[in-house]
VEXPANU-318711 format. One line per field, with one value per residue (C-alpha): x, y negated, z negated; residue in three letters. Coordinates in pm, 1 decimal. Layout:
# VEXPANU-318711
xx <- X, ...
yy <- Y, ...
zz <- Z, ...
residuo <- ALA, ...
//
This chain:
# VEXPANU-318711
xx <- 5913.5, 5974.2, 6079.7, 6439.6, 6467.2, 6540.0, 6904.4, 6969.4, 6809.8, 7034.7, 7337.7, 7237.4, 7210.9, 7554.2, 7707.7, 7552.3, 7734.7, 8068.0, 8198.7, 8573.2, 8677.2, 8979.0, 9183.6, 9389.4, 9564.8, 9648.3, 9616.2, 9988.8, 10072.2, 9851.0, 10021.1, 10364.9, 10264.7, 10160.0, 10502.6, 10682.9, 10477.4, 10225.5, 9903.9, 9782.8, 9536.4, 9250.9, 9290.4, 9314.0, 8995.9, 8806.9, 8925.9, 8829.8, 8475.5, 8467.7, 8573.7, 8258.1, 8049.6, 8185.2, 8177.3, 7811.4, 7723.3, 7898.7, 7729.2, 7396.5, 7451.4, 7531.9, 7233.2, 7000.6, 7115.3, 7099.6, 6755.9, 6618.5, 6739.1, 6595.9, 6244.2, 6171.3, 6161.6, 6459.0, 6356.8, 6298.6, 6615.1, 6824.4, 6687.1, 6743.5, 7098.8, 7194.1, 7023.3, 7009.5, 7289.3, 7512.6, 7442.6, 7537.7, 7860.6, 7950.5, 7877.8, 8090.2, 8382.2, 8356.1, 8334.8, 8643.0, 8834.9, 8737.1, 8850.9, 9194.5, 9228.6, 9127.7, 9403.9, 9676.2, 9623.0, 9425.0, 9136.9, 8868.8, 8588.7, 8628.2, 8609.0, 8277.0, 8121.5, 7854.0, 7774.5, 7692.9, 7493.3, 7297.8, 7230.3, 7087.2, 6863.6, 6752.5, 6617.1, 6358.4, 6293.5, 6247.5, 5994.2, 5797.1, 5808.4, 5690.6, 5394.3, 5323.0, 5333.1, 5101.9, 4853.9, 4843.8, 4844.0, 5192.7, 5206.9, 5441.7, 5658.1, 6018.1, 6129.4, 6091.3, 6411.4, 6619.7, 6718.4, 6837.9, 7036.6, 7201.9, 7276.4, 7443.5, 7655.0, 7786.3, 7887.5, 8051.7, 8404.6, 8384.8, 8420.3, 8777.9, 8878.0, 8829.0, 9137.0, 9440.0, 9651.3, 9393.8, 9377.7, 9756.7, 9776.4, 9693.8, 9988.9, 10220.6, 10146.8, 10074.7, 10284.4, 10139.1, 9839.2, 10021.8, 10200.0, 10574.2, 10806.1, 11183.4, 11244.2, 11075.8, 11136.9, 10942.3, 10671.1, 10635.8, 10580.3, 10327.0, 10130.0, 10139.3, 10016.3, 9740.2, 9584.7, 9341.0, 8970.9, 8929.4, 9171.5, 9459.6, 9779.3, 9868.5, 10199.5, 10484.3, 10598.3, 10299.9, 10435.6, 10594.8, 10852.0, 10724.9, 10820.4, 10633.3, 10761.1, 10834.2, 10938.5, 10996.4, 10796.5, 10579.3, 10228.7, 10032.7, 9767.9, 9576.0, 9341.5, 9381.5, 9506.2, 9276.8, 8940.0, 8986.6, 8873.8, 9076.7, 9317.3, 9526.7, 9773.1, 10048.1, 10361.9, 10607.6, 10976.4, 11112.2, 11443.8, 11621.1, 11569.6, 11641.2, 11874.9, 12233.7, 12239.7, 12501.9, 12239.8, 11948.9, 11782.0, 11744.0, 11405.7, 11551.9, 11836.7, 11965.5, 11792.9, 11508.6, 11144.8, 10953.4, 10690.3, 10455.8, 10250.0, 10248.3, 9948.7, 10131.2, 10451.9, 10280.5, 10095.3, 10405.0, 10618.3, 10362.5, 10270.4, 10630.3, 10742.3, 10912.6, 10838.5, 11099.1, 11130.7, 11227.4, 11515.3, 11700.0, 11903.5, 11587.1, 11486.3, 11548.8, 11743.9, 11428.2, 11260.4, 11569.2, 11579.1, 11206.1, 11252.5, 11540.2, 11327.6, 11043.9, 11270.3, 11449.3, 11118.0, 10980.4, 11301.8, 11305.0, 10935.2, 10975.8, 11287.4, 11097.4, 10811.4, 11056.5, 11183.3, 10834.2, 10872.1, 10993.3, 11298.1, 11198.4, 10856.8, 10738.6, 10518.8, 10433.0, 10202.0, 9840.8, 9862.5, 10148.7, 9959.2, 9834.0, 9806.3, 9649.1, 9370.6, 9466.2, 9197.4, 9030.5, 9115.4, 9490.4, 9641.3, 9798.7, 10116.6, 10189.3, 10303.9, 10507.1, 10883.4, 10950.6, 10720.2, 10853.9, 11213.7, 11138.5, 10985.0, 11275.7, 11524.7, 11339.4, 11313.2, 11677.4, 11774.2, 11571.9, 11721.3, 12072.1, 12019.9, 11882.9, 12176.9, 12424.9, 12274.5, 12282.3, 12650.6, 12723.3, 12575.2, 12760.9, 13038.4, 13385.4
yy <- -28002.4, -28233.4, -28590.7, -28675.7, -28911.8, -29281.0, -29256.0, -28983.8, -29199.3, -29489.1, -29263.2, -29163.0, -29529.1, -29603.3, -29306.5, -29419.2, -29751.7, -29565.7, -29732.1, -29752.1, -29426.6, -29352.2, -29603.6, -29913.3, -30103.2, -30271.1, -30649.5, -30683.7, -30478.1, -30704.0, -31016.3, -30863.0, -30782.6, -31143.5, -31259.8, -31015.9, -31067.4, -31344.4, -31235.5, -31438.0, -31722.1, -31527.5, -31247.1, -31492.3, -31669.2, -31343.0, -31215.0, -31539.8, -31508.5, -31137.6, -31226.8, -31433.4, -31113.9, -30945.5, -31285.0, -31339.9, -30985.3, -31031.6, -31367.8, -31210.1, -30928.0, -31171.1, -31392.8, -31093.4, -30961.0, -31301.4, -31376.8, -31036.5, -31050.6, -31404.2, -31322.4, -30949.2, -30698.1, -30494.6, -30177.7, -30354.6, -30563.2, -30256.3, -30060.9, -30355.2, -30404.0, -30039.6, -29981.5, -30303.0, -30490.5, -30183.7, -30122.8, -30480.0, -30453.9, -30126.4, -30282.2, -30583.4, -30358.7, -30156.7, -30474.1, -30617.6, -30296.0, -30324.1, -30688.1, -30595.5, -30312.7, -30538.7, -30782.2, -30538.8, -30251.8, -30417.9, -30176.9, -30421.3, -30165.3, -30115.6, -30488.0, -30492.3, -30224.9, -30458.9, -30581.9, -30225.0, -30171.2, -30489.5, -30377.4, -30048.1, -30237.6, -30483.1, -30200.1, -30128.2, -30499.7, -30560.2, -30277.7, -30429.3, -30778.5, -30643.9, -30477.4, -30795.5, -31018.3, -30789.7, -30740.8, -31106.6, -31260.5, -31412.4, -31608.7, -31908.1, -31819.0, -31951.9, -31710.9, -31427.3, -31549.5, -31506.5, -31138.4, -31224.4, -31524.1, -31300.0, -31043.1, -31307.7, -31433.9, -31090.6, -31015.6, -31358.2, -31225.2, -31005.4, -31314.1, -31420.2, -31053.5, -31051.9, -31270.2, -31093.8, -31171.2, -31001.9, -30696.6, -30666.5, -30694.1, -30325.5, -30208.4, -30460.5, -30310.1, -29955.3, -29781.2, -29966.0, -29738.1, -29407.3, -29245.0, -29290.6, -28995.2, -28975.5, -28749.4, -28551.3, -28238.8, -28386.3, -28486.9, -28122.5, -28017.4, -28296.3, -28166.2, -27816.5, -27939.6, -28160.6, -27970.0, -28100.7, -28114.0, -27764.0, -27627.5, -27554.9, -27765.5, -27977.6, -27873.7, -28111.2, -28079.8, -28296.9, -28595.2, -28850.8, -29106.6, -29465.4, -29809.6, -30130.2, -30474.5, -30362.2, -29998.6, -29669.3, -29352.4, -29095.4, -29073.6, -28751.1, -28817.6, -28553.2, -28258.2, -28012.6, -27683.2, -27488.5, -27666.2, -27898.6, -28210.5, -28526.5, -28634.8, -28947.8, -28968.7, -29222.0, -29167.5, -29439.4, -29359.3, -29471.0, -29556.7, -29648.4, -29292.8, -29105.6, -28806.7, -28788.4, -28695.7, -28432.6, -28239.9, -28156.0, -27937.8, -28221.9, -28380.0, -28715.9, -28903.0, -28734.0, -28882.8, -29044.4, -28984.2, -28734.2, -28866.9, -28582.7, -28571.8, -28310.1, -28133.2, -28102.6, -27973.7, -27722.3, -27577.7, -27565.3, -27401.9, -27124.3, -27093.3, -27040.0, -26834.6, -26504.4, -26213.0, -26187.5, -25812.1, -25856.8, -25637.2, -25841.8, -25539.4, -25364.0, -25646.7, -25674.1, -25974.0, -26162.9, -26079.4, -26189.9, -26523.9, -26579.3, -26497.5, -26745.2, -27023.0, -26955.2, -26918.5, -27244.0, -27431.6, -27291.5, -27378.3, -27735.1, -27795.9, -27672.0, -27885.5, -28191.2, -28112.2, -28102.4, -28445.6, -28586.0, -28514.2, -28843.2, -28836.9, -28754.5, -28617.8, -28257.5, -28248.7, -28416.7, -28710.2, -28671.9, -28972.8, -28808.1, -28486.7, -28639.6, -28517.8, -28177.9, -28138.6, -27912.0, -27647.3, -27712.7, -27356.7, -27432.2, -27418.0, -27742.6, -27551.3, -27520.1, -27883.2, -27853.8, -27901.8, -27559.5, -27376.5, -27556.8, -27493.4, -27123.1, -27095.4, -27290.1, -27047.1, -26745.3, -26896.3, -26997.2, -26644.1, -26506.4, -26765.3, -26678.9, -26305.9, -26369.9, -26596.4, -26340.2, -26070.9, -26311.9, -26380.3, -26005.4, -25941.3, -26228.3, -26115.4, -26146.6
zz <- -10835.8, -11129.8, -11066.8, -11171.0, -11468.3, -11393.1, -11503.2, -11244.8, -10975.5, -11080.6, -11053.1, -10699.5, -10599.2, -10746.8, -10565.3, -10237.9, -10280.9, -10323.8, -10642.1, -10711.3, -10877.9, -11092.3, -11284.6, -11216.4, -11102.6, -11435.9, -11430.7, -11511.4, -11199.8, -10986.3, -11123.7, -11066.9, -10710.1, -10655.5, -10767.7, -10537.8, -10223.6, -10168.5, -9991.2, -9691.7, -9755.0, -9595.0, -9852.8, -10142.0, -10034.2, -9994.7, -10333.3, -10508.5, -10373.2, -10467.9, -10822.8, -10869.3, -10858.7, -11175.6, -11348.9, -11261.1, -11368.6, -11703.2, -11765.0, -11670.9, -11918.9, -12201.1, -12115.7, -12103.9, -12441.6, -12612.1, -12469.4, -12563.4, -12924.9, -12954.6, -12837.9, -12867.8, -13150.0, -13263.5, -13078.0, -12744.8, -12785.2, -12866.4, -12569.9, -12335.7, -12462.8, -12419.2, -12083.4, -11880.6, -12056.9, -12053.3, -11683.9, -11594.9, -11794.8, -11619.0, -11279.7, -11372.9, -11473.2, -11151.5, -10944.7, -11117.6, -11051.5, -10685.5, -10672.7, -10808.9, -10560.5, -10272.1, -10367.2, -10471.0, -10224.9, -9946.1, -10023.1, -9914.7, -9906.8, -10281.6, -10343.6, -10158.1, -10379.9, -10521.6, -10170.2, -10064.2, -10382.3, -10317.6, -9962.6, -10089.1, -10332.1, -10063.3, -9848.4, -10117.5, -10172.3, -9799.6, -9783.7, -10070.6, -9916.5, -9582.1, -9751.8, -9948.7, -9640.4, -9446.3, -9730.7, -9835.6, -9492.6, -9472.1, -9799.2, -9817.3, -10119.3, -10114.2, -10388.4, -10137.8, -9973.0, -10290.9, -10226.8, -9879.3, -10001.3, -10262.9, -9993.4, -9776.9, -10067.3, -10175.2, -9815.5, -9771.0, -9851.2, -9541.8, -9318.9, -9410.5, -9409.8, -9032.0, -8989.4, -8834.1, -9142.9, -9366.6, -9142.1, -9156.6, -9537.3, -9618.2, -9406.0, -9571.4, -9915.5, -9800.8, -10065.5, -10364.8, -10390.0, -10430.0, -10723.3, -10755.7, -10699.8, -10723.2, -10423.3, -10149.8, -10358.0, -10647.6, -10400.6, -10298.9, -10659.1, -10709.2, -10409.7, -10561.1, -10898.2, -10755.8, -10465.2, -10206.5, -10296.7, -10150.0, -10410.0, -10169.4, -10192.1, -9891.0, -9730.1, -9802.8, -9439.5, -9343.7, -9540.4, -9307.2, -9422.3, -9406.6, -9535.3, -9610.0, -9710.8, -10067.5, -10073.7, -9896.8, -9937.2, -9764.0, -9623.3, -9582.2, -9315.9, -9127.0, -9166.1, -9450.8, -9300.9, -9534.1, -9504.7, -9206.1, -9392.1, -9343.3, -9615.1, -9665.7, -9953.8, -10015.6, -10225.5, -10321.1, -10370.0, -10707.5, -10546.4, -10870.4, -10997.4, -10673.1, -10720.2, -10606.7, -10238.7, -10323.8, -10526.6, -10291.2, -10559.0, -10809.6, -10870.0, -10969.7, -11132.4, -11446.6, -11749.8, -11554.8, -11645.8, -11430.0, -11193.4, -11285.9, -11603.3, -11875.8, -11724.0, -11391.2, -11546.4, -11774.3, -11474.1, -11251.8, -11518.2, -11558.8, -11189.6, -11076.2, -11376.2, -11293.9, -11532.5, -11806.9, -11743.7, -11378.8, -11262.9, -10996.6, -10888.2, -10769.7, -10533.0, -10162.5, -10038.0, -9936.6, -10268.5, -10457.8, -10279.9, -10336.6, -10705.6, -10725.8, -10572.6, -10815.8, -11119.9, -11040.0, -10997.2, -11323.2, -11509.4, -11374.9, -11448.2, -11805.1, -11849.4, -11725.8, -11965.0, -12253.7, -12147.1, -12215.6, -12587.8, -12742.8, -12967.3, -13321.8, -13217.5, -13226.8, -12915.6, -12586.3, -12669.9, -12559.7, -12328.7, -12137.8, -12067.7, -11744.5, -11386.4, -11338.3, -11597.6, -11887.0, -11958.1, -12291.2, -12395.8, -12374.9, -12725.5, -12838.9, -12924.0, -12552.3, -12563.9, -12884.5, -12868.5, -13019.5, -12778.2, -12471.0, -12578.1, -12626.2, -12277.1, -12129.1, -12285.2, -12144.6, -11798.1, -11788.9, -11882.9, -11590.0, -11354.6, -11469.6, -11412.5, -11062.7, -10977.4, -11109.8, -10887.8, -10594.4, -10659.7, -10690.5, -10346.9, -10182.4, -9946.4, -10089.7
residuo <- MET, THR, ARG, PRO, PRO, PRO, LEU, MET, GLU, THR, ARG, LYS, VAL, LEU, GLN, ALA, ALA, ARG, PRO, PRO, VAL, GLY, GLU, GLY, PRO, PRO, THR, ARG, ALA, VAL, LEU, ALA, GLY, LEU, ARG, ARG, LEU, ARG, PRO, PRO, ALA, SER, VAL, LEU, VAL, ALA, VAL, LEU, VAL, MET, ALA, LEU, VAL, PRO, LEU, VAL, LEU, LEU, VAL, GLY, ALA, VAL, SER, LEU, VAL, VAL, GLY, THR, TRP, SER, THR, ASP, GLY, VAL, PHE, VAL, ALA, LEU, ALA, THR, THR, LEU, LEU, LEU, GLY, GLY, LEU, LEU, VAL, VAL, LEU, SER, ALA, LEU, ALA, TRP, ARG, GLY, VAL, LYS, ARG, ALA, LEU, HIS, PHE, GLY, ALA, TYR, GLU, GLN, GLY, LEU, PHE, VAL, ALA, ARG, LEU, THR, THR, VAL, ALA, CYS, VAL, ALA, ILE, ALA, GLY, PHE, LEU, LEU, TRP, TYR, VAL, VAL, SER, GLU, GLY, ASN, PRO, GLN, GLU, PRO, SER, MET, LEU, VAL, PRO, PHE, VAL, VAL, LEU, ALA, LEU, VAL, TRP, LEU, PRO, ALA, LEU, PRO, LEU, GLN, ALA, PRO, SER, ALA, LYS, ALA, TRP, PRO, ASP, ARG, VAL, LEU, LEU, ARG, SER, GLY, PRO, GLU, VAL, ARG, SER, ARG, ARG, GLU, LEU, GLY, PHE, LEU, LEU, ASP, ALA, ARG, PRO, HIS, SER, CYS, GLY, VAL, PRO, LEU, PRO, VAL, ASP, GLY, ALA, VAL, GLU, VAL, ALA, ASP, GLU, GLU, ALA, ARG, GLY, TRP, VAL, TRP, ARG, GLY, SER, CYS, PRO, ALA, CYS, GLY, ARG, SER, ALA, VAL, HIS, VAL, PHE, ARG, LEU, ARG, ALA, ALA, ASP, ALA, PRO, ASP, ALA, ALA, ASP, PRO, LEU, ALA, TRP, GLY, ARG, VAL, GLY, SER, ALA, PRO, ALA, LEU, GLY, GLY, GLY, ASP, LEU, LEU, TYR, LEU, GLY, ASP, ALA, TYR, ALA, VAL, PRO, ALA, GLY, LEU, ASP, PRO, ALA, ALA, LEU, SER, GLU, ASP, GLU, LEU, ARG, ALA, SER, TRP, VAL, ARG, ALA, LEU, ALA, SER, ASP, GLN, ALA, THR, GLU, GLN, LEU, LEU, ALA, LEU, VAL, PRO, ALA, GLY, LYS, VAL, ALA, VAL, PRO, VAL, TRP, ARG, ARG, THR, GLY, ARG, PRO, VAL, PRO, TRP, THR, THR, PRO, GLY, GLU, ARG, PHE, SER, ARG, ALA, ASP, VAL, GLN, ALA, ARG, LEU, GLY, GLU, ARG, ARG, ASP, VAL, LEU, GLN, ARG, VAL, GLU, GLN, GLU, TRP, ALA, ARG, ARG, ALA, PRO, ALA
//
C-alpha cells in the first residue's frame, strides 16, 4: 500500500481537529450583535485570549516569509511561502472564524479549534520527547517544555468559559446561528430544499417554536427519521417580513425578499411541478388535492425565484443562486428572467385548472 502524500496527512490532522466549516458570521454582524446584546465578562475574556491565536499565526506567517526571502534562494523561498506560509494563513483564517463564532453564537468548541489541533500535534511531540529522554538519559533541556507551555496557553480560554454566565450565553443567542425565514411554511420548504446529510428532508413537524433574548424562531432537535443520526438546526423568524396571519399559505410579507436562495427555489419549482398535460377532471379527490398542493408550491417557488432578478437585469445574479447546490450541467438560461417567467406562466395555468376543477366539485 502506497503512503499518502504529506498534504493528505495534513488534511487528516486538520479534520481530526474539527475546523470551523462554512461561512460567517461577517464581522459587521458580530459588531451589530455586540451593540444589541452585551456578552458576559467571562465570554469577553475568553474571546480576547482566543483572538491572540490567529494574530500569532498571522505574524508567524509574515515572519517566516520575510525571513525565507531574505536568506534562501528563490525556489526555496517560493516553496516555503506557498506551503508553510500558506498553511499558517489558512489556520489563522479558520481560527479567526472560530473566534467570531464563539463570541456571536456561543460556539466555544469552534473557537478552540487551534487548541484541539495543537493537542493532536503534541501527541506526536510527546512521543518523540519520551523517546529522547529515555535514549539520552533524562537530559536537562528547558526548550523541551515549550510545546507544553503552548498547549496550556491555547487551552487557557477554556477556564473562563466554565463560569455559569458563559455557559448560559449560547442559549441567550440561540437563534443567531440559523438562517432567517419569514414563516413556518417557508421553513418547511427550506427543509425540503436542503435535506439532512442522508439525503432525506427533515419533517417540518419536528421544528419546535423557541425564543431567545433577541428573536423568535424554531429549533429542529432530534434523530433523523430516515437514518437515525442526530440533527440540530436553528431557524430565526424574520418578524418584520412575516406574512399576514389572514393568509396561511403565504411564505412572507408581500414584496419581501425570500429566505431561500436561487438554488433552493429552482429545485423546489421543478420538484413540485405538476405536468402541464395533467387532466384535473380525471383525478380522484385525494389526487386532486395533492396536485393542488404541489402546483401551488411550484408556482410560489417560481414566483420567488423571479423576485431574485433585480430590476433592469436579465437573470438572477450568480451570488444569489445560493442554498441547494446547482448541478454544473444546469443551463444558465434556467435563471434568466424570460425562462423563469415562461415557467411561471405554465405553472400558474396548471394551478388555475386544478383550482377550477376543485371549485366545480365543491357542493353548491
